[in-house]
Residue, then its C-alpha position, 0 to 999 in steps of 0.5 A: m499536504s496541508p489539511r485545506t487540500a487533503p481529501g477528506p473522509g468522503r475519499f476513504t468511504l468511496a476507496l471502501l465502497i468501491i472495493t467491498v463489492p469484488l472482495l465480497l464477490a471474490l471472497l463470499g462469491p463461492l458459497f452462493a453459486g450454489e449448483p451448476g444448471p443445464r446449459a443453454a444456447s451460447f451468448t443468450l439473454g433470458g431463460g432463467h439467466w439474468a445476466g446471460t450465458d457464455f461462450v459455452g452456454r454456462d450462467v454469467w453470474r455463477q461464473v461470475l461468483l466462482g471467477g474471483r477467488p482465484v485472482v484475489l488470492t494468486a494476486l494476495a499470495a504473490t504481494a506477500l511472497a514478494y515482500a517476504a523475500a524483499i524485506p530481509l534482503g532489502l534490509i541486508g543490502a540497507l544495513t550492511h557495511r561490506g560493500w561485497l555483500e551488498e554487490l551480491v545481493m542487489r546484482p543478480l536483482d537487476v539482471l531479472l530487473a531487466v527482463p519484462s515481467l510479463l515476458f518472463i513468466l510466458l517464456v517459463a510458461a513455454v516450458l512448465t506448466p503452472g497452475a495457480v500456485g505456479l502463477a503466484l510464484l512466479v509474479a512474486l519472483v518478478n516483483i521480487p527485484d524492484a520490491v527490494r530496491a524499494v525496501r532499500a531506499a526507504t530504509a537507507e537514511a534510517a540506517a545511516r542514523p546514529a541510533v543505529e550505531a548506538l543499538r549496535m553499541q549497546g548489543e542489540t540484535w541485528w533483527r530487533t535493529a534492522v526491525g524494530y528501528v529501521g523497518r518501523s521507521a520505513l512503515r509508510t513508504l512501504a505501506a504506499d509501496a505495497g498498495v501500488r505493487l498489489t494494483g500491479v500484481l492484480y494486473l499482471v495476474a489477470t494479464a497471465a490468466f487472460l493468456g492461458v498462464g496458471a489457468e484452464p481455457d474454461a476455468a471460471d476466472w474473471a480474467v478468463m471470462v474476459d478472454r472467452n467471451r470477448t468473440g460475443m462481445f456485442v452479442q451479449p455483452w454481460a459476459v465481458l462487462l462484469p468481469a472487466v468491471l470488477i477486475m477495474a474496481l478491485t485494481m483501483g479501490t486497492n489503489l485509492l484505499f491506500d492513498a486515502a488511509l496514508t493521506q488521512r493519516d497526514r491529515t491528523p493535525k497536531r496539538n497546538r501548543r498553548e502560549v502562556r500569555p502573562a495576566p493583564a496588569p490591575a487598573s489603578p482606581t484613578g483610570r491610569t495605567p499603573v507605573p510597574p515597581a522599579t526593580d533595580r536599585t540605583p547604584p551607589t556612587p563610585g568613591r562614596d559608602e554608606k558612612s560618608n552619607p550623611c543622610i543615613 
């Protein structure tokens, strides 16, 4: 991407502004939520509740302050767990010279990849009752196959370079070769994939909580708020709009931030090498361009030497 078409610092600043509000509310909101007050009538405005009340008469703003942390922490934990398992497996698939080992690693993941993520979570939730930790593990599990394929594809080209063979011949450890060289060469590609994957994980966590998986029916959770308050959407819309907008801002801002950060790195101009030009020849007193001195001597005439030349 050329510097003219690449976005400037304004896009990076916009991404920070979009993601800062939901992150601050999610991480610091419980510190300012305070004690629960007396409940009022359902889906009402006013009465000391500037954002109204929810379906059971609780203050909507207090629920917003309390409901972001479960979504954000579950999504971050699921993404970290998925990459913690995907990076070693993907590096093994890219660096191994044994076909059976690569098949042993990749083929079971293809089976899991064929099952829709949300369907798998719902099937497990029908047998078990996962909490927040269980939901993070389930979301990480359904993201591992795709993440492994992304890691393997990003590192396969670097793993085939002669430098990797040179490191092996020098006796370098597998971990240093895989992480120090192969993994570092694919770092930018994996960072871009992490931004997109975190957005998908946020969507999956919010959808699962919306369906009642990993969260109590009356829990303080942004996705649960959208689900439980949708019946009063036209009576008291803030109970639905506030958590929905915050989830949208968190997902969109995360993706935009990663994209802007990587593009900003691409825009960094490389230092141009200065061409060394010869200094101009000094002008002669007459104003004419001086004739450069001859550097080559006239070769002697064949068959004649210095003794046969009477002028010498």
